[in-house]
C-alpha positions as CSV (number, residue, x, y, z in Angstrom):
1,M,72.8,102.3,136.0
2,K,71.6,99.3,134.1
3,S,73.8,96.7,132.3
4,E,72.6,94.1,130.0
5,M,74.6,91.1,128.4
6,K,73.7,89.4,125.1
7,S,75.5,86.7,123.1
8,L,75.3,87.0,119.4
9,A,75.8,83.6,117.3
10,L,77.0,83.8,113.9
11,K,77.7,81.4,111.0
12,T,80.6,82.5,108.5
13,R,80.6,81.0,105.2
14,S,84.2,81.6,104.0
15,R,87.8,80.9,104.8
16,Q,88.4,84.5,105.1
17,E,85.6,87.3,105.1
18,M,84.4,90.6,106.6
19,L,81.1,91.0,108.0
20,N,79.3,94.2,108.8
21,L,77.9,93.9,112.2
22,T,76.8,97.5,112.5
23,S,73.2,97.0,112.2
24,V,73.0,93.9,114.3
25,L,75.0,95.9,117.1
26,A,72.4,98.7,116.8
27,E,69.5,96.5,117.0
28,T,71.2,94.7,120.2
29,V,71.6,98.1,122.0
30,S,68.1,99.1,120.9
31,E,66.6,96.0,122.5
32,T,68.4,96.8,126.0
33,G,66.4,100.1,126.1
34,I,69.7,102.0,127.3
35,R,69.8,105.4,125.8
36,S,73.0,106.8,127.1
37,G,76.1,104.8,128.0
38,L,78.8,102.3,126.5
39,V,78.6,99.2,124.4
40,G,81.1,96.7,124.1
41,I,81.4,93.9,121.9
42,Y,83.7,90.8,122.4
43,C,84.8,88.1,120.2
44,Q,85.6,84.9,121.9
45,H,87.8,83.4,119.2
46,T,91.5,83.4,118.4
47,T,91.0,83.4,114.9
48,A,88.5,86.0,114.2
49,A,88.8,89.7,115.5
50,L,86.6,93.0,115.6
51,F,87.6,96.4,114.2
52,V,86.2,99.8,113.2
53,S,86.6,100.7,109.5
54,E,84.7,101.7,106.4
55,F,82.8,98.8,105.0
56,Q,83.3,99.4,101.4
57,S,83.9,96.3,99.1
58,A,87.0,97.6,97.3
59,L,88.6,98.5,101.1
60,I,87.4,95.0,102.4
61,D,89.4,93.6,99.4
62,D,92.6,95.6,100.2
63,I,92.4,94.8,103.8
64,L,92.2,90.9,103.0
65,E,95.1,91.5,100.8
66,F,97.0,93.3,103.4
67,L,96.6,90.7,106.0
68,G,97.8,88.2,103.6
69,R,100.9,90.1,102.6
70,V,101.8,90.7,106.1
71,V,101.1,87.3,107.4
72,E,102.0,84.9,104.6
73,D,100.0,81.6,104.0
74,G,102.2,78.4,103.5
75,L,105.1,79.4,105.7
76,S,106.5,76.6,108.2
77,Y,104.9,78.0,111.2
78,K,105.4,75.7,114.3
79,H,101.7,75.8,115.0
80,N,101.0,74.1,111.9
81,S,103.5,71.1,112.5
82,P,102.5,67.9,114.4
83,E,106.0,68.1,116.0
84,F,105.0,71.3,117.8
85,S,101.2,71.4,118.2
86,D,98.3,69.3,118.2
87,C,96.0,71.7,115.8
88,E,94.9,70.0,112.9
89,R,93.6,72.9,111.2
90,R,97.2,74.3,110.3
91,N,95.6,77.8,110.8
92,A,98.9,79.6,112.2
93,A,98.5,82.6,109.8
94,S,94.9,83.0,111.0
95,H,96.1,83.4,114.7
96,L,98.6,85.7,113.6
97,R,96.4,88.1,111.6
98,S,94.0,88.2,114.4
99,L,96.7,89.6,116.6
100,L,97.1,92.6,114.2
101,L,93.4,93.7,114.8
102,N,91.2,93.5,118.2
103,H,89.1,91.0,120.0
104,G,86.9,93.9,121.3
105,V,85.5,97.2,120.6
106,V,83.9,99.8,122.8
107,L,81.6,102.5,121.7
108,P,79.7,105.3,123.2
109,V,75.7,105.1,123.1
110,A,73.7,108.1,122.5
111,D,70.0,108.3,121.9
112,G,69.8,104.5,122.1
113,K,72.4,103.9,119.3
114,P,76.1,103.2,119.0
115,V,78.1,106.2,118.3
116,L,80.0,105.8,114.9
117,G,81.5,108.5,112.3
118,Q,79.8,108.9,109.0
119,F,81.7,106.0,107.1
120,Q,82.5,103.8,110.4
121,S,81.2,100.4,110.7
122,V,81.7,97.8,113.2
123,I,83.3,94.6,111.3
124,L,84.2,91.0,112.3
125,A,87.2,89.5,110.6
126,E,86.7,85.9,109.9
127,L,90.3,84.5,109.3
128,D,89.5,80.8,109.6
129,G,86.1,79.9,108.6
130,P,83.7,78.8,107.9
131,R,82.9,78.6,111.4
132,D,80.2,79.1,114.3
133,R,81.4,82.3,115.9
134,T,80.0,83.8,119.3
135,L,80.1,87.5,120.2
136,E,79.3,89.0,123.5
137,V,77.8,92.5,123.6
138,Q,77.7,94.2,127.1
139,V,75.5,97.5,127.0
140,I,76.0,99.8,130.2
141,G,74.2,102.9,131.0
142,E,70.7,104.6,131.6
């Protein structure tokens, strides 16, 4: 059994955006030479998240709108108040939105590629950008 860990560094450009990581994840798995096993990708940030969904522009817009409806901007969150928090970014809504998603995704690896359904993609949700983000990818198998 072989195991390899790689870091992916990304720069996001917008306050909120969705990035399709499917091809970079496939490339990372391929570079390890592991043909069969598991790949895990983990986001090391509390205001960004990972999930699997269809990466289609109308759906991405719907996801962003949904997150904005469920967790509203502009409310008086304690995390945004100097009385309760030392955070100057006033990003409580971003933290709360990330709780609705995941910080990690694990997929099977077969024939040297992550296994996804026909319309599935691995997506990074940037919820408090623009930022430098780091993702850790662990590939285990043979």
